[in-house]
DRENKOL-132215 format. One record per residue (C-alpha): residue in one letter; z, x, y. Coordinates in steps of 0.25 Angstrom, whole numbers, plus 5000, padded with zeros to 4 digits. Example, Ala and Ser with C-alpha at 12.3 -4.5 7.8 and 13.67 -1.06 7.14 Angstrom:
a503150494982/s502950554996/
//
This chain:
m543852965339/s542552965348/t541252945343/r540853085349/a542053155343/k541653095329/t540253135329/t540753275334/a541553285323/s540653235313/r539753355316/r540753435313/g540553485298/p540953615289/g539853695296/s540153675310/y541653725307/a541053835298/v540253875311/v541453875320/a542353955310/a541254055309/v541154075324/t542554085325/v542654195316/l541454275321/t542154255336/l543554315331/a542654425324/f541954455337/l543354455345/a544254525335/p543754675340/f543954625354/l545354585350/v545654715343/i545254785356/l546054715365/l547254715356/n547154875355/s546954895369/f548354855373/k548954935363/t549655065363/s549355175354/a550655155346/d550455005344/y549155025339/r549455135329/a550855045325/h550054915323/g548654935322/s547454885331/l547554735326/s549054715330/w549454645344/p549754745355/a551354765355/s551254775369/w549954765378/n549854915384/w548754895396/d548955045398/v547955075387/l546855005396/g547255075407/d547155215402/v545955195395/w545355145409/q545855275415/r545355355404/v543855315405/d543855285420/f543455135417/t543355095431/q542355195434/k541555165419/l541655005423/v541055025437/n539855105431/s539655005420/v539654895429/e538654975439/t537655015428/s537654885421/l537454785434/g536254885438/v535754875423/v535854735425/l534954715439/i533954825435/a533654765420/v533654625425/v532754645438/l531754735430/a531754625419/l531454515428/f530354585434/n529754625422/a529854485415/y529254415427/a528054505427/l527954485411/g528454345409/i527954275422/g526854375427/r526154385413/v525854535416/r524754605408/w525254675395/r526454585395/t526654595380/a526554745380/f527554745392/l528554665384/v528454745372/f528754865380/f529954805386/l530454755370/g530154895367/v531054965377/n532254875371/v532154915356/v532055075360/p533455135356/q534255185367/e534355325359/g532855345360/l532855335374/v534055415378/y533555555378/p532155515387/i533155435397/y534155545397/y533155665400/l532455565410/f533755535417/k534055685417/e532455725423/i532755605434/e534155635438/l534755505433/y535555555422/d537055515424/g536855405433/k537155275434/l535855235442/g534955295430/y535755235420/t535655095426/i534155105428/l533855145414/v534755045407/g534254925417/i532754965414/t533054965399/y533654835399/s532654775408/a531654795395/f532454685389/g532654605401/t531054605404/y530754565388/l531754455389/l531454395403/s529954405400/s530054305388/v530854215396/f529754215409/s528654195399/g529054055397/f529454045412/p528753905418/r527353945423/e527353825431/l528453875441/i527753995442/e526453935445/a527153835455/a527853935462/s526454015463/m525853885470/d526853875480/g526554015484/a527754095477/g527454235474/r527854315461/w529254375467/t529554225473/i529354165458/l530154275453/w531354265462/r531254115465/i530754045451/v530854145439/l532254225443/p532954085445/m532554035432/s532854165424/w534354185428/p534854125414/t534054245407/l534254345418/s535854325417/v535854345402/m535054475404/c536054525415/v537254495405/l536454565394/f536154695402/f537454695409/v538154705395/w537154785389/s537154895400/w538654885400/n538754925385/e537655035386/f538255155380/l536955255376/y536255265390/p537655295397/l538155385387/v536855465389/l536655435404/l537955425410/i538755545407/s539755565419/n541055485419/e540755415432/n539555355427/q539955315413/t540055165410/v541055095403/p540555095387/l540455245389/g541655275396/l542455195386/s541655265374/v542455405379/m543755335373/q543155345359/g542955485359/q544355535366/y545255435362/t544855395347/s546355395343/d546755295354/p546255145350/t547055075360/a546155155370/l544955135363/s545254985362/a545554985377/a544255045381/a543554965373/l544254845380/l543954895393/g542454915390/v542354765385/i543154685396/p542054705406/m541054645397/i541954525393/a542154495409/f540654505411/f540354405400/i541454315406/l540854325420/f539354295416/q539554205403/r539154095410/s537754155415/l537554215402/t537754075395/r536954015405/g535654105403/v535854105387/t535753945387/a534753945398/g533854025388/a534253955377/v533753815385/k532453875388/
//
């Protein structure tokens, strides 16, 4: 055995194995509900009643997913969720970037008061804002429209993004800003050529968070998007719980359809998310 292997083995004590065992147990506990949903999504109703929810499917029945897809018009719901979530990310990130640039680097007056305001927006419960927003959208004719909903959620999320980016920009190297100013760079040039490229790790994390939050929004779509052609995935799949509560296999299939897009999203952007978190930790 090499010296390096001996050193590594000597560092492994009972505590290390206990940590590994605990992490393994927590991981299995976290994945267990998803496994149950996966198994029940491909069972027939007779198979579920005969063997229960924890048994392996007697035969993999793909018709359940297809049936649920048609019942809730999942294609339209999927398109609506992608459109609104991408719109929310765009609006929230752009507004947060401009606001944080003014507060964190520009050092505008009443900076602390503005940050307290943006922080307060994040702690106000949605339930307290639903009726005023509903009444306002009715008055300005944005009710039951994806555009109004996207603008609303984007502005709401930009408050958190502003607070987060402001704390990052407050520690931005002032020497770079001063050097660029001495070379004749204006505020817009500094923002696009210096601040934005160096902020990509944080911005990538914000994009992932905002997309996931927007995808999982339920209360605002429930109140503001009442037409079937405008509803998002969580709202469309929630109908299954009221109409088909006696069919656990259909409910499991609906839950599986709702979670698959998020899993695919994380697989596609896990590298950007990991880089953003790592960069923030290094800083």
